[in-house]
Legacy VTK file of the C-alpha trace (Angstrom):
# vtk DataFile Version 3.0
C-alpha trace
ASCII
DATASET POLYDATA
POINTS 66 float
1.021 -33.431 -2.388
-1.587 -30.739 -1.595
-1.029 -27.053 -2.089
0.106 -24.988 0.864
-2.517 -22.484 1.925
-1.520 -18.875 2.382
-1.945 -17.452 5.873
-4.138 -14.480 5.115
-3.056 -12.581 8.204
0.554 -12.652 6.966
-0.384 -11.834 3.373
-2.064 -8.626 4.538
0.914 -7.489 6.598
3.808 -8.183 4.252
4.421 -7.082 0.677
7.026 -8.178 -1.815
9.189 -5.613 -3.590
10.367 -5.885 -7.166
13.774 -7.097 -6.020
12.238 -9.846 -3.911
12.483 -8.319 -0.429
9.650 -8.579 2.062
8.589 -5.245 3.534
6.232 -4.318 6.356
4.910 -1.233 8.101
6.631 0.052 11.235
4.862 -0.521 14.525
3.465 2.340 16.568
2.622 4.560 13.607
-1.166 4.633 13.851
-2.104 6.737 16.860
-0.640 8.968 19.603
1.430 10.728 16.969
1.407 14.121 18.681
3.820 12.842 21.307
6.293 11.634 18.714
8.883 13.803 17.037
8.449 14.744 13.391
11.541 12.726 12.545
10.077 9.623 14.165
6.765 10.163 12.400
8.463 10.420 9.004
10.429 7.247 9.650
7.291 5.390 10.658
5.464 6.374 7.471
7.798 4.279 5.333
7.795 0.562 4.851
10.850 -1.295 6.122
12.551 -4.435 4.843
11.981 -7.468 7.022
14.919 -8.725 9.097
16.724 -11.702 7.585
15.962 -13.865 10.610
12.212 -13.450 10.044
12.149 -13.824 6.255
12.328 -17.605 6.481
9.281 -17.756 8.774
7.170 -15.396 6.688
7.938 -17.265 3.472
6.387 -20.362 5.043
3.188 -18.419 5.784
3.053 -16.716 2.378
4.255 -19.329 -0.119
2.764 -17.713 -3.238
4.814 -14.526 -2.907
8.024 -15.360 -4.684
LINES 1 67
66 0 1 2 3 4 5 6 7 8 9 10 11 12 13 14 15 16 17 18 19 20 21 22 23 24 25 26 27 28 29 30 31 32 33 34 35 36 37 38 39 40 41 42 43 44 45 46 47 48 49 50 51 52 53 54 55 56 57 58 59 60 61 62 63 64 65
């Protein structure tokens, strides 16, 4: 059986933590930041754990990340 290729677009967007969780950056954090409150800006600077419903789909795209 051939190896499963990694979807590069998914590999660039998701990272695996030491405990095995998939994390991603929050949307809307790149531009138009002056309109947003400081609290919202701080929250968008962090990386967030991926929702459980989406983890299964991303693991198919990024098989090498255990």
